[in-house]
DSSP file (Angstrom, degrees, kcal/mol; ACC not computed):
  #  RESIDUE AA STRUCTURE BP1 BP2  ACC     N-H-->O    O-->H-N    N-H-->O    O-->H-N    TCO  KAPPA ALPHA  PHI   PSI    X-CA   Y-CA   Z-CA
    1    1 A M     >        0   0    0      0, 0.0     4,-2.2     0, 0.0     3,-0.4   0.000 360.0 360.0 360.0 148.4  176.4  105.5  141.7
    2    2 A A  H  >  +     0   0    0      1,-0.2     4,-2.8     2,-0.2     5,-0.2   0.866 360.0  55.6 -61.9 -40.0  177.6  109.1  142.0
    3    3 A A  H  > S+     0   0    0     23,-0.2     4,-2.3     1,-0.2    -1,-0.2   0.908 108.8  46.7 -60.3 -42.4  175.9  109.5  145.5
    4    4 A E  H  > S+     0   0    0     -3,-0.4     4,-2.3     2,-0.2    -1,-0.2   0.921 114.2  48.0 -63.3 -44.6  177.7  106.5  146.9
    5    5 A E  H  X S+     0   0    0     -4,-2.2     4,-2.7     1,-0.2    -2,-0.2   0.894 110.9  51.1 -63.8 -39.3  181.0  107.7  145.5
    6    6 A A  H  X S+     0   0    0     -4,-2.8     4,-1.9    -5,-0.2    -1,-0.2   0.931 108.7  50.7 -61.2 -49.3  180.4  111.2  146.9
    7    7 A V  H  X S+     0   0    0     -4,-2.3     4,-0.5     1,-0.2    -2,-0.2   0.911 111.6  49.2 -54.9 -47.5  179.6  109.9  150.3
    8    8 A E  H >< S+     0   0    0     -4,-2.3     3,-1.3     1,-0.2     4,-0.2   0.928 111.5  47.5 -59.3 -49.1  182.9  107.9  150.3
    9    9 A L  H >X S+     0   0    0     -4,-2.7     3,-1.9     1,-0.3     4,-0.9   0.787  98.4  70.5 -65.9 -27.6  184.9  110.7  149.1
   10   10 A A  H 3< S+     0   0    0     -4,-1.9    -1,-0.3     1,-0.3    -2,-0.2   0.706  89.9  62.3 -64.6 -19.1  183.4  113.0  151.8
   11   11 A A  T << S+     0   0    0     -3,-1.3    -1,-0.3    -4,-0.5    -2,-0.2   0.653 110.8  38.8 -79.2 -11.2  185.3  111.1  154.5
   12   12 A Y  T <4 S+     0   0    0     -3,-1.9     2,-0.3    -4,-0.2    -2,-0.2   0.527 114.6  45.4-115.6  -9.9  188.6  112.1  152.9
   13   13 A V  S  < S-     0   0    0     -4,-0.9     3,-0.1     1,-0.1    -1,-0.0  -0.871  74.7-117.6-137.1 165.7  188.2  115.7  151.8
   14   14 A N  S    S+     0   0    0     -2,-0.3     2,-0.3     1,-0.2    -1,-0.1   0.851  95.2  12.3 -71.4 -33.9  186.7  119.1  153.1
   15   15 A S        -     0   0    0     -6,-0.1     2,-0.4     2,-0.0    -1,-0.2  -0.995  59.1-174.5-152.4 141.0  184.1  119.4  150.5
   16   16 A V        -     0   0    0     23,-0.4    25,-1.7    -2,-0.3     2,-0.3  -0.981   6.2-176.7-131.8 144.9  182.4  117.3  147.8
   17   17 A G  E     -a   41   0A   0     -2,-0.4     2,-0.4    23,-0.2    25,-0.2  -0.975  14.9-143.8-138.2 155.0  179.8  118.3  145.1
   18   18 A I  E     -a   42   0A   0     23,-2.3    25,-3.3    -2,-0.3     2,-0.5  -0.973   5.4-164.0-118.7 133.4  177.9  116.4  142.5
   19   19 A V  E     +a   43   0A   0     -2,-0.4     2,-0.4    23,-0.2    25,-0.2  -0.979  24.2 164.1-111.2 114.3  177.1  117.8  139.1
   20   20 A S  E     -a   44   0A   0     23,-2.7    25,-0.9    -2,-0.5    26,-0.1  -0.992  36.7-158.9-139.2 137.1  174.4  115.7  137.4
   21   21 A H  S    S+     0   0    0     -2,-0.4    25,-0.1     1,-0.2    -1,-0.1   0.576  97.7  25.7 -88.3  -6.8  172.1  116.3  134.5
   22   22 A N    >>  +     0   0    0     23,-0.1     3,-1.0     1,-0.1     4,-1.0  -0.236  64.8 152.0-149.9  56.6  169.6  113.7  135.6
   23   23 A P  H 3>  +     0   0    0      0, 0.0     4,-3.5     0, 0.0    -1,-0.1   0.744  69.1  69.2 -65.9 -23.4  169.7  113.1  139.4
   24   24 A E  H 34 S+     0   0    0      1,-0.2     5,-0.1     2,-0.2    -2,-0.0   0.862 106.7  40.0 -67.2 -30.6  166.1  112.0  139.6
   25   25 A E  H <4 S+     0   0    0     -3,-1.0    -1,-0.2     1,-0.1     3,-0.1   0.766 126.7  34.1 -79.4 -29.1  167.0  108.9  137.7
   26   26 A N  H  < S+     0   0    0     -4,-1.0     2,-0.6     1,-0.2   -23,-0.2   0.695 110.1  55.2-104.5 -26.2  170.2  108.3  139.5
   27   27 A I  S  < S-     0   0    0     -4,-3.5    -1,-0.2    -5,-0.2     5,-0.0  -0.902  71.2-145.1-122.0 111.6  170.0  109.4  143.1
   28   28 A S     >  -     0   0    0     -2,-0.6     4,-2.4     1,-0.1     3,-0.2  -0.176  28.7-107.9 -67.6 162.9  167.2  108.1  145.3
   29   29 A S  H  > S+     0   0    0      1,-0.2     4,-2.0     2,-0.2     5,-0.1   0.846 118.9  57.5 -60.6 -33.5  165.5  110.1  148.0
   30   30 A A  H  > S+     0   0    0      1,-0.2     4,-1.7     2,-0.2    -1,-0.2   0.915 109.9  45.0 -61.8 -44.8  167.3  108.2  150.7
   31   31 A Y  H  > S+     0   0    0     -3,-0.2     4,-2.8     2,-0.2    -2,-0.2   0.830 107.3  57.5 -70.5 -32.5  170.6  109.2  149.2
   32   32 A K  H  X S+     0   0    0     -4,-2.4     4,-2.0     2,-0.2    -1,-0.2   0.910 108.4  48.2 -58.9 -40.4  169.5  112.8  148.7
   33   33 A N  H  X S+     0   0    0     -4,-2.0     4,-2.2     2,-0.2    -2,-0.2   0.903 111.7  48.7 -66.2 -40.7  168.9  112.9  152.4
   34   34 A L  H  X S+     0   0    0     -4,-1.7     4,-1.5     2,-0.2    -2,-0.2   0.904 110.0  52.0 -62.9 -43.9  172.3  111.3  153.1
   35   35 A L  H  <>S+     0   0    0     -4,-2.8     5,-2.6     1,-0.2     4,-0.3   0.898 110.8  48.6 -61.5 -41.7  174.0  113.9  150.8
   36   36 A T  H ><5S+     0   0    0     -4,-2.0     3,-1.5     1,-0.2    -1,-0.2   0.917 109.1  51.8 -62.7 -46.6  172.3  116.7  152.6
   37   37 A S  H 3<5S+     0   0    0     -4,-2.2    -1,-0.2     1,-0.3    -2,-0.2   0.781 112.2  46.9 -67.9 -23.7  173.3  115.4  156.0
   38   38 A K  T 3<5S-     0   0    0     -4,-1.5    -1,-0.3    -3,-0.2    -2,-0.2   0.352 114.2-115.8 -97.9   3.3  177.0  115.2  154.8
   39   39 A N  T < 5 +     0   0    0     -3,-1.5     2,-0.6    -4,-0.3   -23,-0.4   0.873  59.4 157.8  66.4  35.6  176.9  118.7  153.3
   40   40 A I      < -     0   0    0     -5,-2.6    -1,-0.2    -6,-0.1   -23,-0.2  -0.865  35.7-134.0 -97.0 120.1  177.4  117.3  149.8
   41   41 A G  E     -a   17   0A   0    -25,-1.7   -23,-2.3    -2,-0.6     2,-0.4  -0.354  12.8-156.5 -77.7 154.4  176.3  119.8  147.2
   42   42 A L  E     -a   18   0A   0    -25,-0.2     2,-0.5    -2,-0.1   -23,-0.2  -0.943   5.3-169.2-135.1 112.5  174.1  118.8  144.2
   43   43 A T  E     -a   19   0A   0    -25,-3.3   -23,-2.7    -2,-0.4     2,-1.1  -0.892  13.2-148.3-106.9 126.9  174.1  120.9  141.1
   44   44 A L  E     +a   20   0A   0     -2,-0.5     2,-0.3   -25,-0.2   -23,-0.2  -0.732  57.7  82.7 -99.0  86.6  171.4  120.1  138.5
   45   45 A T  S    S-     0   0    0     -2,-1.1     2,-0.3   -25,-0.9   -23,-0.1  -0.974  75.0 -94.5-168.7 168.0  172.9  120.9  135.0
   46   46 A R        -     0   0    0     -2,-0.3    17,-2.3   -25,-0.1     2,-0.4  -0.737  39.1-115.1 -94.6 151.5  175.1  119.5  132.3
   47   47 A V  E     -B   62   0B   0     -2,-0.3    15,-0.3    15,-0.2     3,-0.1  -0.711  28.8-178.6 -83.6 132.6  178.8  120.3  132.1
   48   48 A K  E     -     0   0B   0     13,-3.0     2,-0.3    -2,-0.4    14,-0.2   0.778  64.9  -2.0 -97.5 -37.9  179.6  122.3  129.0
   49   49 A E  E     -B   61   0B   0     12,-2.0    12,-3.6     2,-0.0     2,-0.5  -0.992  51.3-142.1-158.8 145.5  183.4  122.6  129.5
   50   50 A I  E     -B   60   0B   0     -2,-0.3     2,-0.3    10,-0.2    10,-0.3  -0.957  29.7-167.6-110.6 123.9  186.2  121.7  131.8
   51   51 A K  E     +B   59   0B   0      8,-3.0     7,-2.5    -2,-0.5     8,-1.6  -0.708   9.9 168.7-111.3 162.6  188.9  124.4  132.1
   52   52 A G  E     -B   57   0B   0      5,-0.3     2,-0.4    -2,-0.3     5,-0.3  -0.989  29.7-121.9-161.3 168.2  192.4  124.6  133.5
   53   53 A D  E >  S-B   56   0B   0      3,-1.8     3,-1.8    -2,-0.3    -2,-0.0  -0.956  92.9  -1.3-116.3 132.9  195.5  126.5  133.8
   54   54 A G  T 3  S-     0   0    0     -2,-0.4    -1,-0.2     1,-0.3     3,-0.1   0.832 132.5 -54.6  60.3  32.1  198.9  125.0  132.8
   55   55 A G  T 3  S+     0   0    0      1,-0.2     2,-0.6    -3,-0.2    -1,-0.3   0.452 113.6 114.3  82.6  -1.5  197.3  121.7  131.7
   56   56 A L  E <   -B   53   0B   0     -3,-1.8    -3,-1.8     2,-0.0    -1,-0.2  -0.920  66.3-128.2-108.8 126.5  195.6  121.1  135.1
   57   57 A A  E     +B   52   0B   0     -2,-0.6    -5,-0.3    -5,-0.3     3,-0.1  -0.440  39.6 156.6 -66.2 138.0  191.8  121.2  135.3
   58   58 A N  E     +     0   0B   0     -7,-2.5    12,-2.1     1,-0.4     2,-0.3   0.314  58.7  20.4-146.4   3.2  190.5  123.6  138.0
   59   59 A S  E     -BC  51  69B   0     -8,-1.6    -8,-3.0    10,-0.3    -1,-0.4  -0.986  56.6-146.6-165.5 161.9  187.0  124.5  137.0
   60   60 A L  E     -BC  50  68B   0      8,-2.5     8,-2.9    -2,-0.3     2,-0.5  -0.969  11.8-139.6-135.3 154.8  184.1  123.6  134.9
   61   61 A V  E     -BC  49  67B   0    -12,-3.6   -13,-3.0    -2,-0.3   -12,-2.0  -0.953  19.1-146.1-116.5 130.6  181.4  125.6  133.1
   62   62 A T  E >   -B   47   0B   0      4,-2.5     3,-1.8    -2,-0.5   -15,-0.2  -0.358  31.6-104.0 -85.3 167.2  177.8  124.4  133.2
   63   63 A E  T 3  S+     0   0    0    -17,-2.3   -16,-0.1     1,-0.3    -1,-0.1   0.702 123.1  61.3 -64.7 -18.4  175.3  124.8  130.4
   64   64 A K  T 3  S-     0   0    0    -18,-0.3    -1,-0.3     2,-0.1     3,-0.1   0.479 121.1-109.1 -85.5  -3.4  173.8  127.6  132.4
   65   65 A G  S <  S+     0   0    0     -3,-1.8     2,-0.2     1,-0.3    -2,-0.1   0.485  71.6 142.3  90.2   5.2  177.1  129.5  132.2
   66   66 A E        -     0   0    0      1,-0.0    -4,-2.5     2,-0.0     2,-0.5  -0.516  43.3-141.5 -80.2 147.9  178.0  129.0  135.9
   67   67 A T  E     -C   61   0B   0     -6,-0.2     2,-0.5    -2,-0.2    -6,-0.2  -0.936  13.7-168.1-106.9 128.9  181.6  128.3  136.7
   68   68 A I  E     -C   60   0B   0     -8,-2.9    -8,-2.5    -2,-0.5     2,-0.2  -0.974   9.5-153.2-119.9 122.7  182.4  125.8  139.5
   69   69 A S  E     +C   59   0B   0     -2,-0.5     2,-0.3   -10,-0.2   -10,-0.3  -0.600  17.7 175.8 -93.0 153.6  186.0  125.7  140.8
   70   70 A F        -     0   0    0    -12,-2.1     3,-0.1    -2,-0.2    -2,-0.0  -0.980  37.3-144.6-154.8 158.4  187.5  122.7  142.3
   71   71 A D  S    S+     0   0    0      1,-0.3     2,-0.3    -2,-0.3    -1,-0.1   0.738  93.9  12.3 -94.7 -32.1  190.9  121.3  143.7
   72   72 A A        -     0   0    0    -14,-0.1     2,-0.5     2,-0.0    -1,-0.3  -0.988  68.2-147.9-144.8 151.9  190.3  117.8  142.3
   73   73 A L        -     0   0    0     -2,-0.3     2,-0.5    -3,-0.1   -16,-0.1  -0.982   7.3-172.1-128.4 126.3  187.8  116.2  139.8
   74   74 A F        -     0   0    0     -2,-0.5     2,-0.6     2,-0.0    -2,-0.0  -0.980  14.5-157.5-116.3 120.2  186.4  112.8  140.0
   75   75 A I        +     0   0    0     -2,-0.5     2,-0.5     2,-0.0    -2,-0.0  -0.880  14.5 177.0-104.0 126.4  184.4  111.9  136.9
   76   76 A A        -     0   0    0     -2,-0.6   -74,-0.1     1,-0.1     3,-0.1  -0.958  10.8-169.3-126.1 110.1  181.9  109.1  137.0
   77   77 A L        -     0   0    0     -2,-0.5    -1,-0.1     1,-0.2    -2,-0.0   0.419  50.0-101.6 -84.3   4.0  180.0  108.7  133.8
   78   78 A G        -     0   0    0      1,-0.0     2,-0.3     2,-0.0    -1,-0.2   0.359  31.5-144.8  91.7 139.2  177.5  106.4  135.4
   79   79 A V        -     0   0    0     -3,-0.1     2,-0.4     0, 0.0    -1,-0.0  -0.971  31.5 -98.4-138.9 152.2  176.9  102.6  135.5
   80   80 A A        -     0   0    0     -2,-0.3     2,-0.1     4,-0.1    -2,-0.0  -0.537  43.1-143.8 -71.3 127.8  173.8  100.6  135.5
   81   81 A S     >  -     0   0    0     -2,-0.4     4,-2.5     1,-0.1     5,-0.2  -0.405  26.2-105.7 -87.6 169.8  173.1   99.5  139.1
   82   82 A S  H  > S+     0   0    0      1,-0.2     4,-2.5     2,-0.2     5,-0.2   0.855 123.7  56.6 -60.4 -35.7  171.7   96.2  140.2
   83   83 A L  H  > S+     0   0    0      2,-0.2     4,-2.3     1,-0.2    -1,-0.2   0.900 105.6  49.3 -67.0 -40.3  168.5   98.1  140.9
   84   84 A D  H  > S+     0   0    0      2,-0.2     4,-2.1     1,-0.2    -2,-0.2   0.962 113.1  46.3 -57.5 -53.5  168.4   99.3  137.3
   85   85 A F  H  X S+     0   0    0     -4,-2.5     4,-1.6     1,-0.2    -2,-0.2   0.882 111.5  53.3 -61.1 -38.4  169.0   95.8  136.0
   86   86 A A  H  X>S+     0   0    0     -4,-2.5     5,-2.6     1,-0.2     4,-0.9   0.924 108.0  50.0 -63.2 -43.7  166.3   94.4  138.4
   87   87 A R  H  <5S+     0   0    0     -4,-2.3     3,-0.4     1,-0.2    -1,-0.2   0.873 108.8  51.3 -65.6 -36.5  163.8   96.9  137.1
   88   88 A Q  H  <5S+     0   0    0     -4,-2.1    -1,-0.2     1,-0.2    -2,-0.2   0.814 111.1  49.0 -66.7 -30.1  164.4   96.0  133.5
   89   89 A L  H  <5S-     0   0    0     -4,-1.6    -1,-0.2    -5,-0.2    -2,-0.2   0.569 115.1-118.9 -81.8 -11.6  164.0   92.4  134.4
   90   90 A G  T  <5 +     0   0    0     -4,-0.9    -3,-0.2    -3,-0.4    -4,-0.1   0.719  55.8 161.7  82.2  18.8  160.7   93.2  136.2
   91   91 A L      < -     0   0    0     -5,-2.6     2,-0.3    -6,-0.2    -1,-0.2  -0.362  44.6-104.7 -72.4 152.8  162.0   91.9  139.6
   92   92 A E        -     0   0    0      7,-0.2     7,-2.0    -2,-0.1     2,-0.3  -0.569  43.2-172.7 -78.5 140.1  160.3   93.0  142.8
   93   93 A T  E     -D   98   0C   0     -2,-0.3     2,-0.4     5,-0.2     5,-0.2  -0.846  22.2-149.9-127.1 165.6  162.1   95.5  144.8
   94   94 A S  E >  S-D   97   0C   0      3,-3.1     3,-1.6    -2,-0.3     2,-0.3  -0.926  70.4 -49.1-134.5 109.1  161.8   97.2  148.2
   95   95 A G  T 3  S-     0   0    0     -2,-0.4    -2,-0.0     1,-0.3     0, 0.0  -0.508 124.6 -16.5  67.8-125.3  163.1  100.6  148.3
   96   96 A D  T 3  S+     0   0    0     -2,-0.3     2,-0.3    -3,-0.1    -1,-0.3   0.128 124.8  75.7 -95.6  17.4  166.6  100.6  146.8
   97   97 A F  E <  S-D   94   0C   0     -3,-1.6    -3,-3.1    21,-0.1     2,-0.4  -0.915  80.3-107.2-138.2 158.3  167.1   96.9  146.9
   98   98 A I  E     -D   93   0C   0     19,-2.7     2,-0.3    -2,-0.3    -5,-0.2  -0.659  35.8-126.6 -85.9 131.8  166.0   93.6  145.3
   99   99 A K        +     0   0    0     -7,-2.0     8,-0.3    -2,-0.4     2,-0.3  -0.560  36.0 174.2 -77.7 137.3  163.6   91.5  147.3
  100  100 A V        -     0   0    0     -2,-0.3     6,-0.2    18,-0.2     2,-0.1  -0.896  25.6-126.9-134.7 166.1  164.8   87.9  147.8
  101  101 A D    >   -     0   0    0      4,-1.7     3,-1.8    -2,-0.3     6,-0.0  -0.280  52.4 -75.9 -97.2-167.5  163.6   84.8  149.7
  102  102 A N  T 3  S+     0   0    0      1,-0.3    -2,-0.0     2,-0.1    -1,-0.0   0.671 133.9  51.3 -69.1 -16.5  165.7   82.8  152.2
  103  103 A N  T 3  S-     0   0    0      2,-0.1    -1,-0.3     3,-0.0    34,-0.2   0.281 120.1-107.1-102.0  12.9  167.6   81.1  149.2
  104  104 A M  S <  S+     0   0    0     -3,-1.8     9,-2.5     1,-0.3     2,-0.2   0.584  70.9 148.6  73.4  13.8  168.4   84.5  147.6
  105  105 A R  B     -E  112   0D   0      7,-0.2    -4,-1.7     1,-0.1    -1,-0.3  -0.575  36.1-145.7 -77.6 139.9  165.7   83.9  144.8
  106  106 A T        -     0   0    0      5,-3.2    -6,-0.1     2,-0.7     5,-0.1  -0.155  43.4 -77.4 -87.5-168.0  164.1   87.0  143.4
  107  107 A S  S    S+     0   0    0     -8,-0.3     2,-0.6   -15,-0.2    -7,-0.1   0.583 123.8  69.9 -70.1  -7.4  160.5   87.2  142.3
  108  108 A N  S >  S-     0   0    0      3,-0.3     3,-2.4   -16,-0.1    -2,-0.7  -0.964  84.1-143.4-109.5 121.6  161.7   85.4  139.0
  109  109 A A  T 3  S+     0   0    0     -2,-0.6    -1,-0.1     1,-0.3    -2,-0.1   0.568  97.3  55.2 -66.0  -7.7  162.5   81.9  140.0
  110  110 A K  T 3  S+     0   0    0      1,-0.1     2,-0.4    -5,-0.0    -1,-0.3   0.317  98.2  73.7-103.6   4.2  165.5   81.8  137.6
  111  111 A V    <   -     0   0    0     -3,-2.4    -5,-3.2    -5,-0.1    -3,-0.3  -0.989  57.6-170.3-132.0 131.0  167.2   84.9  139.1
  112  112 A W  B     -E  105   0D   0     -2,-0.4     2,-0.4    -7,-0.2    -7,-0.2  -0.829   4.6-160.0-110.9 150.0  169.1   85.2  142.4
  113  113 A S        +     0   0    0     -9,-2.5     2,-0.3    -2,-0.3    -2,-0.0  -0.998  13.9 173.6-134.5 140.3  170.4   88.3  144.1
  114  114 A V    >   +     0   0    0     -2,-0.4     3,-1.2    19,-0.0     5,-0.1  -0.853  40.3   3.8-137.2 168.8  173.1   88.5  146.7
  115  115 A G  G >  S-     0   0    0     11,-0.3     3,-1.9    -2,-0.3     4,-0.3  -0.201 120.5  -1.9  60.1-139.8  175.2   91.1  148.7
  116  116 A M  G >  S+     0   0    0      1,-0.3     3,-1.2     2,-0.2    -1,-0.2   0.734 122.5  70.8 -63.3 -25.9  174.7   94.7  148.4
  117  117 A A  G <  S+     0   0    0     -3,-1.2   -19,-2.7     1,-0.2    -1,-0.3   0.738 102.5  43.4 -63.0 -21.7  172.0   94.3  145.8
  118  118 A R  G <  S-     0   0    0     -3,-1.9    -1,-0.2     1,-0.3    -2,-0.2   0.367 112.0-123.6-104.7   2.2  169.6   92.9  148.4
  119  119 A G    <   +     0   0    0     -3,-1.2    -1,-0.3    -4,-0.3     2,-0.2  -0.294  63.2  92.6  91.9-172.3  170.4   95.4  151.1
  120  120 A G  S    S+     0   0    0     -3,-0.1     2,-0.2    -2,-0.1    -1,-0.1  -0.500  86.6   4.2  83.6-153.9  171.6   95.0  154.6
  121  121 A V        -     0   0    0     -2,-0.2     2,-1.2     1,-0.1    -2,-0.0  -0.440  64.8-142.4 -66.4 129.8  175.1   95.1  155.8
  122  122 A N        +     0   0    0     -2,-0.2     2,-0.3     4,-0.1    -1,-0.1  -0.663  53.0 128.5-101.8  83.1  177.6   95.9  152.9
  123  123 A Q     >  -     0   0    0     -2,-1.2     4,-2.0     1,-0.1     3,-0.2  -0.958  66.1-125.4-133.2 146.0  180.4   93.6  153.9
  124  124 A I  H  > S+     0   0    0     -2,-0.3     4,-2.7     1,-0.2     5,-0.2   0.914 110.1  58.7 -54.4 -45.1  182.3   91.0  151.9
  125  125 A V  H  > S+     0   0    0      1,-0.2     4,-2.1     2,-0.2    -1,-0.2   0.884 108.2  45.5 -55.1 -44.4  181.6   88.3  154.4
  126  126 A K  H  > S+     0   0    0     -3,-0.2     4,-3.1     2,-0.2   -11,-0.3   0.916 112.3  50.2 -65.6 -43.3  177.8   88.8  154.0
  127  127 A S  H  X S+     0   0    0     -4,-2.0     4,-2.2     1,-0.2    -2,-0.2   0.860 112.0  49.0 -68.4 -34.6  178.1   88.9  150.2
  128  128 A V  H  X S+     0   0    0     -4,-2.7     4,-2.3     2,-0.2    -1,-0.2   0.912 111.6  48.9 -65.5 -45.6  180.1   85.6  150.2
  129  129 A G  H  X S+     0   0    0     -4,-2.1     4,-2.3    -5,-0.2    -2,-0.2   0.937 111.9  48.5 -58.4 -49.9  177.6   83.9  152.5
  130  130 A D  H  X S+     0   0    0     -4,-3.1     4,-2.8     1,-0.2    -2,-0.2   0.923 110.6  52.5 -56.9 -43.8  174.7   85.1  150.3
  131  131 A G  H  X S+     0   0    0     -4,-2.2     4,-2.7     1,-0.2    -1,-0.2   0.900 108.2  49.8 -58.2 -41.7  176.6   83.7  147.3
  132  132 A G  H  X S+     0   0    0     -4,-2.3     4,-2.1     2,-0.2    -1,-0.2   0.893 111.6  48.4 -63.0 -41.0  177.1   80.3  149.0
  133  133 A I  H  X S+     0   0    0     -4,-2.3     4,-2.0     2,-0.2    -2,-0.2   0.941 114.8  45.8 -65.8 -45.7  173.3   80.1  149.8
  134  134 A A  H  X S+     0   0    0     -4,-2.8     4,-2.7    -5,-0.2    -2,-0.2   0.899 109.8  54.5 -63.6 -40.5  172.4   81.1  146.2
  135  135 A A  H  X S+     0   0    0     -4,-2.7     4,-2.4     1,-0.2    -1,-0.2   0.923 108.6  48.1 -60.6 -48.3  175.0   78.6  144.8
  136  136 A V  H  X S+     0   0    0     -4,-2.1     4,-2.4     1,-0.2    -1,-0.2   0.898 112.9  48.6 -60.7 -41.7  173.5   75.7  146.7
  137  137 A D  H  X S+     0   0    0     -4,-2.0     4,-2.3     2,-0.2    -2,-0.2   0.880 109.5  52.4 -67.7 -36.4  170.0   76.7  145.6
  138  138 A I  H  X S+     0   0    0     -4,-2.7     4,-2.9     2,-0.2     5,-0.2   0.914 109.2  48.7 -64.6 -41.0  171.0   77.0  142.0
  139  139 A I  H  X S+     0   0    0     -4,-2.4     4,-2.8     2,-0.2     6,-0.2   0.932 111.9  49.8 -61.2 -45.2  172.6   73.5  142.0
  140  140 A K  H  X>S+     0   0    0     -4,-2.4     5,-1.8     1,-0.2     4,-0.9   0.897 112.9  47.6 -60.6 -38.2  169.4   72.1  143.6
  141  141 A S  H  <5S+     0   0    0     -4,-2.3     3,-0.3     3,-0.2    -2,-0.2   0.946 115.1  44.3 -65.4 -50.3  167.4   73.9  140.9
  142  142 A V  H  <5S+     0   0    0     -4,-2.9    -2,-0.2     1,-0.2    -1,-0.2   0.907 119.9  39.9 -56.8 -48.7  169.6   72.7  138.0
  143  143 A K  H  <5S-     0   0    0     -4,-2.8    -1,-0.2    -5,-0.2    -2,-0.2   0.543 106.5-123.6 -87.5  -6.2  169.8   69.2  139.2
  144  144 A G  T  <5 +     0   0    0     -4,-0.9    -3,-0.2    -3,-0.3    -4,-0.1   0.874  57.8 153.2  69.9  34.8  166.1   69.0  140.3
  145  145 A L      < -     0   0    0     -5,-1.8    -1,-0.2    -6,-0.2    -2,-0.1  -0.819  48.3-150.0-103.2 139.0  167.2   68.0  143.9
  146  146 A P  S    S+     0   0    0      0, 0.0     2,-0.3     0, 0.0    -1,-0.1   0.826  89.0  14.3 -67.4 -31.7  165.1   68.6  147.0
  147  147 A N        -     0   0    0     -7,-0.1     2,-0.4    -3,-0.0   -10,-0.0  -0.951  66.9-162.3-140.8 156.2  168.4   68.8  149.0
  148  148 A Y        +     0   0    0     -2,-0.3     2,-0.4    -3,-0.1    -8,-0.1  -0.974   8.5 177.7-148.4 133.3  172.0   69.2  148.2
  149  149 A I        -     0   0    0     -2,-0.4     2,-0.7   -13,-0.0    -2,-0.0  -0.998  26.0-136.1-129.0 125.9  175.2   68.5  150.2
  150  150 A D        +     0   0    0     -2,-0.4    -2,-0.0     1,-0.1   -14,-0.0  -0.732  23.7 176.4 -84.8 116.2  178.6   69.0  148.7
  151  151 A H              0   0    0     -2,-0.7    -1,-0.1     1,-0.2     0, 0.0   0.254 360.0 360.0-100.9  13.8  180.8   66.1  149.7
  152  152 A T              0   0    0      0, 0.0    -1,-0.2     0, 0.0    -2,-0.0   0.483 360.0 360.0 -89.0 360.0  183.9   67.0  147.6
C-alpha cells in the first residue's frame, strides 16, 4: 500500500509525498494519522503527465494543472491487500486486520490468515510461527484428526 511504502521511504529521505486519485479506498484513517505525524504530504488528484529534462523525470502535472517537482519518483500502481481480499471473501476484520482464532482460522472455517494480515508484530519470525500453527490446523482439518504431531 502506498502509505506503508511512503512511511518506509520517509526514513531515508528528507521529504515524501503521495499523489493518489482515490486515497479513501486505499489509505486507512490510522495510516492517514501516521502520514501526518511523519510530515508525508497527500495530494488528492490524478497524474496527467510526468515531465523531465534531458530524459530524467523531475516533475509531474496533475489533472488540476498543478506541477509537483521531485528529486526521485517511486511509482506504485496499487496492489490488492490482504484486507481487500478478506473483504471480498466476507471475512470478519478488526480495524485494518483479519480476525483469527488461536489456530489462525478466520470467520470462514476453510480460510486461515497469518503474519501481517492478522496484525501485531510485523516480523518474519512471527509470520513463520503463525504459518506453522495454521499448517498444523490445516492438516488436522484435511485429515479429520483431533490432534496432529509430525513424526517425520
